[in-house]
Structures are given as C-alpha cells and as structure tokens.
C-alpha positions as CSV (number, residue, x, y, z in Angstrom):
1,M,20.7,5.8,34.3
2,T,21.9,3.4,31.7
3,V,19.6,1.6,29.3
4,E,20.5,-2.0,28.5
5,H,20.9,-3.1,24.9
6,D,18.3,-5.8,25.3
7,T,15.8,-3.2,26.5
8,L,16.4,-0.9,23.5
9,L,16.1,-3.9,21.2
10,W,12.8,-5.0,22.6
11,L,11.5,-1.4,22.5
12,S,12.5,-0.9,18.9
13,K,11.0,-4.2,17.8
14,S,7.8,-3.5,19.6
15,I,7.4,0.0,18.2
16,G,8.2,-1.4,14.7
17,L,5.6,-4.2,15.1
18,F,2.9,-1.8,16.1
19,Y,3.8,0.6,13.4
20,L,3.6,-2.0,10.7
21,I,0.3,-3.4,12.1
22,G,-1.1,0.2,12.1
23,L,0.1,0.8,8.5
24,S,-1.4,-2.4,7.3
25,V,-4.8,-1.6,8.9
26,A,-4.7,1.9,7.3
27,V,-4.0,0.4,3.9
28,M,-6.8,-2.2,4.2
29,V,-9.2,0.5,5.3
30,Y,-8.2,2.7,2.3
31,V,-8.5,-0.3,-0.1
32,Y,-11.9,-1.4,1.1
33,W,-13.4,2.0,1.6
34,P,-16.7,2.1,-0.5
35,S,-16.0,5.4,-2.2
36,N,-12.7,4.0,-3.7
37,K,-14.4,1.2,-5.6
38,K,-15.1,3.1,-8.8
39,R,-11.5,4.3,-8.9
40,F,-10.0,0.8,-8.5
41,D,-12.5,-0.7,-11.0
42,R,-11.6,2.0,-13.5
43,A,-7.8,1.4,-13.0
44,A,-8.2,-2.4,-13.3
45,S,-10.0,-2.2,-16.6
46,A,-8.0,0.8,-18.0
47,I,-5.2,-1.4,-19.3
48,L,-7.7,-3.3,-21.5
49,H,-9.1,-0.2,-23.3
50,D,-7.7,1.0,-26.7
51,E,-5.0,-1.7,-26.8
52,D,-6.1,-3.5,-29.9
53,R,-4.1,-1.3,-32.4
54,P,-0.6,0.1,-32.6
55,T,0.2,3.6,-31.4
56,E,0.0,6.4,-34.0
57,G,3.4,7.5,-35.4
58,V,5.4,4.4,-34.5
59,K,7.4,3.1,-37.5
C-alpha cells in the first residue's frame, strides 16, 4: 500500500492545525484562569517597584 504525497501533506497540515488550535485554547484557559490573576497582576506591576534610584554598588 502506497501513500500519496498529497495525502500525507493534507494529514500533516490537518494535525498541525488541530495541534495549534488546541495549544492556543490551552494557553487562553491558563491566562484567564481566575487563580492566576494575582500572579499576573503582581508580575505586571513588579517592574514599577523600586526603580526610582540607582542600584547599590554601581559606579
């Protein structure tokens, strides 16, 4: 039994498409999961804390 190139190409494109859709859904679920809100809010504001003076020991 031989498999045509077009069949393999269609199969690989379909599997890749569903893989990327599933990965995108998983990332969106992780990002919008309620228990992660505190972590993301802390990370978003962390860059703003303690940035108003130079680092100790830098000449």
